[in-house]
C-alpha positions, 0 to 999 in steps of 0.5 A: 309917271310917264317917261318924260317926267322920268327923263327930266328926273334923270337930267336933274340928277346928272346936272344938279339942276334944270331949266325949261330950256333944257327940257325943250332941248333935250326932250323936243317938247314945247316950252308950255309941255316942259313947264307943265311937266316941271310943275307936275314934279313940283306938285309931287314933291319930287323937285323944287323951283329956285329963282324967278323969270330968266334965272329960274331953275329946278333942283332936287328937294334939298334935304339937309345940307352940311357945310364944313371947312377942310382945315382940321376936318375929320371924315368921322365928324361928317359921318356923325352929322350924316348919320344923325340927319333925318334922311338916314334914320331907320336905315338897315344895318347894311344900308348904314354900312354902305353909307358910312364907307361911302361918306368917309371915303368921299369926304377923305378924298376931299380932305386929302386930295382936293386942295379945296378950302371947304366941302359941302355934303347933302343928305336927303331921301328920294322914295325908298333911297337915301341920297348923298352928295359931296362937293368941293371946290378943288382941282378936280379928282381926274386932274389930281390922278393925272398929276399924280400918276402920269395919265395922259389926260382927264379921260385916261384918269377916268378910264384907269380909275373906272377899270380899277387899275389904281387899286392894284398898287397899294402905294397909289391909293388915291381913287380906291375909295371912289372905285369901290364906292362906284361898285357898291352904290345902287347909282353913282355919279362923279363929275369933275374937270369937264367929264361925268362918269355914271355908274348905274348898278341897278341896270348894270350899266355905266356912261361917260360924257362931257359937261361944262367944266367947273372947279371941284369935284361933285360926287352924287350917289343913292343907296336903296333902303332894301339893298342887300349889297355887302361891302365884303362882297364888293371888296372880294370881287376886286381885290385879293382875298385876305388870309383868314384863319377863323375860330369862334373867338379870334382871327388872324389876318396875314397882310403880306399877301396884299403887298409889302406897303400899306398907306391908305385908309381904304386898305385899312377899311377893307382889312377891318371889314368883318373883324367885328364878329370876333373878340380878338383880331391878330394882325400879322405884319410879316413881310410888310416894310412900311405903313402909313399914318392913315392906315394906322390911324384908321385901324388902331384909333377910328376902328377900335373906338368904334369897336372896343370890344375887339382886341387887336394884337399886331405881331411880326412888325419890323422897327418902322412898322412898330414905330407907326403902330406904337404911335397909333396906339399911343393916340388911341 
């Protein structure tokens, strides 16, 4: 494949669709050349044409489109649908782990923070990569961060997120899932509020640009089927290490080294990463003053249901933490 078709595919990945005029403008070729390049990509099965005449445009092969109403939606339901999709079949355990984390995090963001009534999830494949996309019709991720954490503008919100600043404060959990997903995926694109952020981990590069503002947040990412990226290694590069006392049958996880508040599902997922290697996990809440419903639900219901062979024993809980954990154990 020559350089022009590669450039067209990059443009398509960034914008979600392309027109002949886009190719002419970006690549400086004639309409006839642009049309021939696009037709070649259609014939190769790499893109599809939609519409006719002036309304014609080109998109990635659709894969499987999943549509959800936000009200009452749980991210694990979406994950089950994604896991069962044709494009996700035959993936390695490592790739599935990345897909599970990223899908549940991006969908959870749409549920908790977008203020959207619906979300669409697309599952597809491109050569040797799993392609995933989540799109909502809400306020936009950067606008949410701006409103909640006092960023001066959308670009400042993006810069805080890209640098991982939000991950250093346990109470400010919005954005953690986006940050870690951007570091763990082979290619990651986030578009909202007139800005586009691309993290290309294949090239160890990232870029920020402006786009036509439209409602909602679009997140697109790719996972190579042969990836060797493990979540625990990504977490370890950007967060304090958990205090782990290993034995052949149990582990003790001390939470206090991370701070005195634990509220997000993202933190719970980092906590439980790798605990399935043990028959018993003792979670020491000494020094932890409060936990949130999302944290408790993720550890004591979602993760425990997925790993019933592991016994979880919480210890050293103050009354407030004991109350929240007891609720979580009752629900599970």
